[in-house]
C-alpha positions, 0 to 999 in steps of 0.5 A: 500499501502506498500512503501520502503524509499527513494532513492536518487543520494546521497544514494546510490553509486559505493563503495556503500555495495551490498545487502546479498547473499538472493538477487539472489535466488530473481525472478523478472520479468519487464513487457514491450508492447515491447523492443522499442525505448525510454528512459524508455525502454532503462532502463528498459533492462539495469536493467534486465541485472543489476540485471541477471550479478548480480544472479537474476533469471530475466524475461523480459515479453513483449507483442510483442518481437520486436524493438531497443532494443531486441538485447541489452537484455542480455544472462541472461535475460530470454525473456517471449512473450505474443504475445498480441493479436490486440484488438481495443482499449484496447491496451496493456490492451488487455494483462492482460489476458497473463500476468496474466497466465503468473504470475499464472506459473512463480509466481514471488517473483516481477513485475516492470511495466512502464508507464502509461498504462502499469501500468495499465495492471500490476496492473490490473492482479497482482489483478488476478492473484493467485500467492503471486507477489509484484506489483512495477509499475513506472511513468517517466514522471510527471502525470500532464502531460497529452498531448492528451485525451486517455492521460486524459483518461488513468490517470483519470483511473490510478489515480483510480487504482492504489492505488492497485499496492504494490507501486509506483515508481518516477524516480525521486522526483519530478515526484512520488509528482505529483503521489502521488497528482493526484493519491490515492497514499499514499504518505509514500507509493510512492518511488524514484529511479532513472534510472541507466544508464550503463558509461562503454558501453556508455563511449566504444559507445562514442569511435567510430566513425561516419559518419560525419566526419566534427564533428570530425573538430577542425573548428566546434563546434557541439551543440548536441541534443538527443531524439525523435521527438516530441512536448514535445521535444521542438526541434522546440526552439533548432532551432531558439536557433541555427539561432541565434547562428550560426548567432554569430558563423558560426562555429556552427553547430546542429545535431539532433539524434532520431526519430519521427514524428517532423521530417518533419515540424523541417525540414522545419523550419530549412529551414525557419530559412536559417539553413537547410545546418546546421543541421542535423538530423541521425535518429535513432542510436543505440549509440548516445553517439559517437554525445556525445562525440564530442558536444562541447555543449549538449542542451536539450531544452525539456518541461516537462520530468520525469527523462533524461535519455538522460541528465546523459547519456551526463555527463557520456559523459563528456559534456557540457550541456545547458538544459531548467529548465522543471519538474520535473528531469534536475534541480536534475541532474544537481544540480542546475546548477551546472554540466550544465546551466539552462534555461527556458522552450520555451526561445529561446533567453535565450538559445541562450545565453547560449549556446554561454556561454556555447562555451565561458566557458566549462565545466571540462569533468571529472566535469561532468563525475563525477556526472554521478557517481551517476546514475551507473548502479553499484549504481542502482542495488545496490539500485534495489537489497535492493528494491527488498530484501525488497519488497520480505519480505526479 
């Protein structure tokens, strides 16, 4: 396996020197099941758009070209729909034959994939194709987080196949360490590439109106959270925390932005805690930044993360942040608590106390926005361009 040097937010910034013009003639492909809801998918679209804008020949190869993020794909990105057949129990692995055909025909210099099941298909296709393509797979979550039997089976297969990738990318140092520890990947063959965010688009979206007019009421302190409503996001702990905060500060309201299977359970919990009238579930929105920018406190109660993009986006919106100190990502993003408060995972009482402290002593917005620049799209594009040049042998 061939690796590249570790990169971190501190080693590339807005003012970093861009790679030479040779980068612009590189053909890069990003493989995804669908540009659907989720942080990893949004990051994939953002990176593809950014590289295309810099002159790369960029393909977004999707099992199916459907989902919330299709409209965000830039005009400069070539879209390829594999129209993967539905094969029971195979999932995205059913894409392997068609992905091989794509690689044989289009021969990109580098193929990027992300998320374990998609990575497996990319590794298999990379071994079967006759094209000389560099396969770089990305993990967005700790390799130790396998909550279901299917996840554990997929991870066991990945432990065998990942060494056949040309490189394994972790979105944070912690994620990369878990991959090395639990697979046969050589430690020298793992790379850290932080997820970049489009700060300009985020700050533009932050200025847009929202349906809930009360969010602009100066007498109300909104506590905002954003994410898929699933167990690992632990919005239940946030609700229990909010019940305490609201008792102390009746002017607070909680807004949870996102969709997911946990919504009914969370709504029931809000009712049981007698705070349902002060909690709003917005469902999915393609502009969560309008909510973030109105937050007196942005809260992230997750039990596990990789490098939570939503936390970086909150920084770009100038938020005062309270996050769990979960593995991995928040401590890296917030620089050991310099740019936001960290609390213990699952501790509703501590989170309530910390939110109240944050309401009393908010973080200056410009301090948060300055930190977000470490994860800007320009800095991220610089890192990806350097990576692509190294991977393509330049």
